[in-house]
C-alpha positions in Angstrom: 316.3 99.4 -7.3 314.9 99.5 -10.9 313.1 96.4 -12.4 315.9 96.6 -15.2 318.6 96.5 -12.6 316.7 93.7 -10.6 316.3 91.6 -13.9 319.9 91.8 -14.7 321.0 90.9 -11.2 318.9 87.8 -11.5 320.5 86.6 -14.4 323.2 84.7 -13.0 320.8 83.2 -10.2 320.3 79.3 -10.5 317.2 79.0 -12.5 316.4 75.0 -12.2 312.8 74.3 -11.5 313.9 72.9 -8.1 315.8 76.3 -7.2 312.7 78.5 -8.6 310.3 76.4 -6.5 312.3 76.8 -3.5 312.7 80.6 -3.9 308.9 80.6 -4.0 308.5 78.9 -0.9 310.9 80.8 1.1 310.6 84.4 -0.4 307.1 84.6 -1.9 304.5 82.3 -0.3 305.2 83.7 3.3 304.7 87.5 2.1 301.5 86.4 0.3 300.2 84.6 3.4 301.0 87.2 5.9 299.9 90.4 3.9 297.4 89.1 1.0 295.3 85.9 2.2 293.1 87.8 4.7 291.6 90.0 2.0 292.3 87.8 -1.2 291.6 84.2 -0.6 289.2 81.6 -2.5 287.3 80.6 0.6 285.6 83.6 2.4 287.3 87.0 1.1 288.2 87.6 -2.6 288.0 91.4 -2.7 288.1 92.6 -5.9 287.3 89.2 -7.3 291.1 88.4 -6.7 292.4 85.1 -5.1 296.1 85.0 -4.3 296.1 81.6 -2.6 296.7 79.4 -5.7 298.4 79.7 -8.8 295.5 80.0 -11.2 293.9 82.9 -9.1 297.1 84.9 -9.3 297.1 84.4 -13.0 293.5 84.9 -13.9 293.4 87.7 -11.6 290.3 89.8 -10.4 288.1 92.8 -11.8 291.4 94.7 -12.9 292.7 91.8 -14.9 295.4 89.2 -14.1 297.6 89.9 -11.1 300.9 88.6 -12.8 302.2 88.1 -16.2 305.0 85.3 -16.0 308.3 86.6 -17.5 307.3 90.2 -17.5 307.3 91.9 -14.0 306.8 95.3 -15.5 303.5 94.2 -17.0 302.3 92.6 -13.8 299.5 94.4 -11.5 300.8 92.7 -8.5 304.1 94.2 -8.6 302.9 97.8 -9.4 300.7 97.4 -6.5 303.2 96.6 -4.0 305.7 99.3 -5.6 302.8 101.8 -4.9 303.1 102.9 -8.8 301.1 105.8 -9.9 297.6 104.6 -11.3 297.7 101.1 -9.3 296.1 100.2 -6.1 298.4 100.3 -3.1 299.1 97.2 -1.4 299.1 95.9 1.4 296.0 97.9 1.9 296.2 100.2 5.1 299.7 99.0 5.8 303.1 100.5 5.0 304.8 99.6 1.9 306.7 96.3 1.7 310.5 96.5 2.2 312.6 97.0 -1.3 313.9 93.6 -1.0 310.6 92.1 -1.0 309.7 94.0 -3.8 312.9 93.1 -5.6 312.0 89.3 -4.7 308.6 89.4 -6.3 310.1 91.1 -9.7 312.8 88.3 -9.7 310.1 85.7 -9.2 308.0 87.0 -12.0 310.7 87.5 -14.5 311.8 84.0 -13.8 308.5 82.6 -14.8 306.6 83.0 -11.6 307.0 79.2 -10.6 304.1 78.5 -8.2 303.5 74.8 -7.0 300.0 75.7 -5.6 298.0 73.9 -8.3 294.7 73.7 -6.1 292.9 76.3 -3.8 293.3 75.7 -0.3 290.6 73.9 2.0 289.2 76.2 4.5 291.2 74.2 7.2 294.4 74.8 5.2 293.7 78.2 4.7 293.2 78.7 8.7 296.2 76.6 9.5 298.2 78.9 7.1 296.9 82.2 8.4 296.9 81.3 12.2 298.6 83.0 14.7 300.9 79.9 15.4 301.8 79.9 11.7 302.6 83.6 11.5 304.8 83.3 14.6 306.6 80.5 13.5 307.4 82.2 10.3 308.5 85.8 11.9 310.7 83.8 14.3 312.9 82.5 11.2 313.8 86.2 10.8 317.4 87.0 11.1 316.7 89.6 14.1 315.3 86.6 16.2 318.1 84.4 15.6 321.0 83.4 18.0 324.0 85.6 17.5 326.9 83.8 15.8 330.6 84.9 15.4 331.1 85.8 11.9 334.6 85.1 10.4 336.6 88.5 10.5 337.5 89.1 6.7 341.2 89.2 5.9 343.4 92.4 5.8 345.2 93.4 2.8 345.0 91.4 -0.4 347.6 90.9 -3.0 345.0 92.1 -5.8 344.6 95.3 -3.9 345.4 98.5 -5.5 348.5 100.6 -4.5 346.2 102.9 -2.6 344.5 100.1 -0.6 347.8 98.1 0.2 349.2 101.4 1.8 346.2 102.5 3.8 345.8 102.2 7.3 342.3 100.6 6.8 343.8 97.6 5.1 346.8 97.2 7.5 344.7 97.3 10.5 344.2 94.2 12.5 341.1 95.6 14.3 337.9 93.5 13.5 336.0 96.5 13.2 338.3 98.0 10.6 338.5 94.7 8.7 334.7 94.6 8.2 334.6 98.2 7.2 337.3 97.7 4.8 335.6 94.5 3.3 332.3 96.6 2.7 334.5 99.5 1.0 335.8 97.0 -1.2 332.8 95.4 -2.1 331.3 98.9 -3.2 334.3 99.7 -5.1 335.1 102.6 -2.8 338.6 104.0 -2.3 340.3 103.7 1.2 339.4 106.7 3.6 342.4 109.0 4.4 343.8 108.7 7.9 342.6 111.4 10.4 345.4 113.7 11.7 346.4 113.4 15.4 344.2 116.5 16.5 340.9 115.2 14.8 341.7 111.6 16.4 342.1 113.4 19.8 338.8 115.4 19.3 336.7 112.3 18.1 337.7 109.9 20.9 337.4 112.7 23.6 334.0 113.7 22.5 332.9 110.1 22.2 334.1 108.8 25.5 333.4 111.8 27.6 331.3 114.3 25.5 333.8 117.2 26.1 336.4 118.6 24.0 340.2 118.3 24.7 342.0 121.1 26.1 344.6 123.1 24.1 347.2 121.6 26.4 346.1 118.0 25.7 345.9 118.7 22.0 349.4 120.2 22.1 350.8 117.2 24.1 349.1 114.6 21.8 350.5 116.1 18.6 354.2 115.9 19.9 353.7 112.3 21.6 354.7 110.0 18.4 355.1 106.8 20.6 353.2 103.6 19.5 350.7 103.6 22.4 350.0 107.3 22.7 346.3 106.9 21.3 345.9 103.7 23.6 347.1 105.6 26.8 344.6 108.6 25.9 341.7 106.1 25.5 342.7 104.5 28.8 342.7 107.8 30.6 339.3 108.9 29.1 337.7 105.4 30.1 339.0 106.0 33.7 337.7 109.7 33.9 334.6 110.1 35.9 333.1 112.1 33.0 333.0 108.7 31.0 330.3 107.6 33.3 328.4 110.7 33.3 328.6 110.8 29.5 327.0 107.3 28.7 324.8 106.8 31.8 322.9 109.9 30.2 322.1 107.7 27.1 320.9 104.8 29.4 318.7 107.2 31.1 317.2 108.5 27.8 316.4 104.7 27.2 314.8 104.2 30.6 313.1 107.6 30.3 314.7 109.2 33.5 312.8 111.8 35.4 312.8 113.5 38.7 309.1 114.2 38.8 305.9 112.4 37.3 304.5 115.2 35.1 300.8 116.0 35.1 299.4 119.3 36.2 301.0 118.9 39.7 304.3 117.3 38.5 304.8 115.7 42.0 308.6 114.8 42.6 310.1 111.5 42.5 311.8 110.9 45.9 315.4 109.7 45.6 315.4 109.7 41.8 319.1 111.0 41.9 319.9 107.7 43.5 319.0 105.9 40.5 321.1 108.4 38.2 324.2 108.0 40.5 324.0 104.3 40.5 324.2 104.5 36.7 327.1 106.7 36.7 328.9 104.4 39.1 328.0 101.4 36.9 329.5 102.7 33.9 332.7 104.0 35.6 333.1 100.4 37.3 332.5 98.6 34.1 329.5 96.6 35.4 328.6 94.0 32.7 325.3 94.7 30.7 323.9 91.4 31.6 324.3 92.5 35.3 322.7 95.9 34.8 319.7 94.0 33.0 319.1 91.6 35.9 319.1 94.7 38.3 316.8 96.6 36.2 314.2 93.8 36.5 315.0 92.1 39.9 317.8 93.8 41.6 316.0 93.4 45.1 315.8 89.6 44.6 319.2 88.7 43.5 320.8 85.9 45.2 324.3 87.6 45.3 323.6 91.4 45.0 326.2 93.8 44.2 327.5 96.1 47.1 329.1 99.2 47.3 331.3 99.2 50.5 332.6 102.6 50.2 329.0 104.0 50.4 327.6 101.2 52.5 324.8 100.4 50.2 323.3 97.5 48.1 323.8 98.7 44.5 321.6 96.1 42.9 318.4 97.2 44.3 318.9 100.8 42.9 318.5 99.3 39.5 314.7 99.2 40.1 314.5 102.8 40.3 313.5 103.5 36.9 310.1 101.5 37.4 308.6 104.4 39.4 309.5 107.1 36.7 305.8 107.0 35.4 303.3 109.6 34.7 300.7 110.2 37.2 299.1 113.1 39.2 298.4 113.7 42.7 294.9 111.8 43.2 293.9 109.4 40.7 290.0 108.9 40.5 290.8 105.2 39.4 293.3 103.3 41.0 293.0 100.2 38.9 293.2 102.2 35.7 296.3 104.1 37.2 298.0 100.7 37.8 297.2 99.6 34.2 298.7 102.6 33.0 301.8 102.4 34.9 302.3 98.8 34.0 301.7 99.6 30.2 304.4 102.3 30.4 306.8 100.1 32.3 306.3 97.2 29.5 306.9 99.7 26.9 310.0 101.1 28.2 311.5 98.0 29.0 310.8 96.2 25.7 311.9 99.1 23.7 315.1 99.5 25.8 316.2 95.9 26.2 314.5 94.2 23.2 314.4 96.7 20.6 310.6 96.0 19.7 307.3 97.6 20.3 305.7 95.0 22.6 302.9 97.4 23.6 301.1 96.9 20.2 300.0 93.4 21.8 298.1 94.8 24.6 295.0 94.7 22.5 295.8 92.2 19.7 298.5 89.7 18.6 301.4 92.0 17.0 300.9 93.0 13.7 304.6 92.8 12.5 306.6 91.0 15.3 306.2 87.3 16.8 304.7 88.6 19.9 301.3 87.4 21.1 298.7 89.3 23.4 299.2 86.4 25.6 303.0 87.1 25.7 302.1 90.7 26.7 299.9 89.8 29.4 302.4 87.3 30.8 304.7 90.0 31.2 302.0 92.4 32.4 301.4 89.9 35.3 305.0 89.9 36.5 305.2 93.7 36.6 301.5 94.4 37.8 302.3 92.0 40.8 304.9 94.3 42.0 304.1 96.9 44.7 305.6 100.4 44.6 307.6 101.2 47.9 310.7 102.8 49.2 313.2 99.9 50.1 316.4 100.0 52.4 319.5 99.9 50.4 321.8 100.4 53.4 324.2 97.4 54.1 323.1 95.6 57.3 325.8 97.1 59.5 324.8 100.6 58.6 321.3 99.9 58.9 321.7 98.4 62.3 324.4 100.9 63.4 322.2 102.5 66.2 320.5 99.4 67.4 322.9 99.0 70.4 322.1 102.6 71.3 318.5 102.4 70.9 318.7 99.1 73.2 320.2 100.9 75.8 317.9 104.0 75.6 314.7 101.6 75.4 314.4 100.7 79.4 314.9 104.4 80.1 312.3 105.5 77.5 309.7 102.9 78.9 310.3 103.9 82.6 309.7 107.7 81.5 306.6 106.8 79.5 305.3 104.8 82.3 305.9 107.7 84.8 304.0 110.2 82.5 301.2 107.6 82.0 300.8 107.3 85.8 300.9 111.0 86.6 298.5 111.7 84.0 295.9 108.9 85.4 296.5 110.5 88.9 295.8 114.0 87.4 292.8 112.8 85.5 291.2 111.4 88.6 291.8 114.5 90.5 290.1 116.5 87.7 287.2 114.4 87.6 286.4 114.8 91.7 287.3 118.6 91.5 285.1 121.4 90.6 285.3 122.3 86.9 286.6 125.6 85.7 283.2 126.6 84.4 281.7 126.1 87.7 284.4 128.1 89.4 284.0 130.9 86.9 280.1 130.8 87.6 280.6 131.0 91.2 282.8 134.1 90.9 280.5 135.7 88.6 277.6 135.2 91.1 279.5 136.7 93.8 280.7 139.6 91.8 276.9 140.2 90.9 276.0 140.3 94.7 278.6 143.2 95.3 
């Protein structure tokens, strides 16, 4: 977005003093605090002679002149710096370029007069409070990505003001919420409605999407001539019932949880029973197990008060969800067992946080997170949970399967005990006889001496 277009978009925004001050507090000050105060403040760090923690500091600027020129974003060094413009210092120093929305906010703020209620430099205590981890975390927790999910009203379908093309399009007539949201976005962008796909294209799309395989020529031919209203819905149901559905979508899950059948390294030792975790995922997808249940099983499947059982296979499915925790890199004989444990646990945290939270928690292993509201303390709380677990093989068979041979073992136990006692008694008798008899070496010696005399 260019500065000119940014300025034109701002023209219709409220420009009252209160609105401009609120805009600064919500959109400008938090960015300055998080990205600029550390190196450019009026207390203990003003690199280049620039302090951005109060109004006059910004307007006076530093060694390169004023940082902002109220009313003229194009002439403001601060904006050029965060745009990474040619000839300007690139800020934030050492970090990625700020999001385009943030850059546009600064352009709007400067063009609208650069209202800034900070008329005095902050005290050392105020600066410390503003830049503390607690304050940073609180600001980050207000991001939309960390807010609870809310149900958004579904946009209406066809509009009376729609063009004839829109009013007759399948996108406008659809009652499906996803189609409604897509149609609303297309309208807002002033795009024409998309053309409807032909029946063969529809069948190929849904078949590839659900089972990862193309439809057969016979299936294509049958779908083309089936013009019933529920033809597509029946195809979807058939694909969802196919065993291939679980195989297709379990592969994605295995990618997220870095499925492997060996540990890597120079020896690449095998992971026993890794296939059980793979088959567990396929069954879960085909049985429509809820996502929340799968997450529980992946974190504490062996501790659930009401585990999920598979009567057909005679196993406790929930415990198999823990299999991914052993799919870590290591060799045959680590020289430092503690370091190996730390490596395992760090890898487990990295995978779990990316797969289930969508954030890079591992950045907090050595320091509070630079971008997300995750502290080093948070990291080691989770580390403590995972590091306290002991890798082991556990029994997943149902109790009746595991105890199937107990009665037979109970029957054989007295006979085994009696046979062992007889063997031990005979061994003791033989041992006593051997102690009192001439040793083999003595017998051989006597025979050799007799032979020598002859």
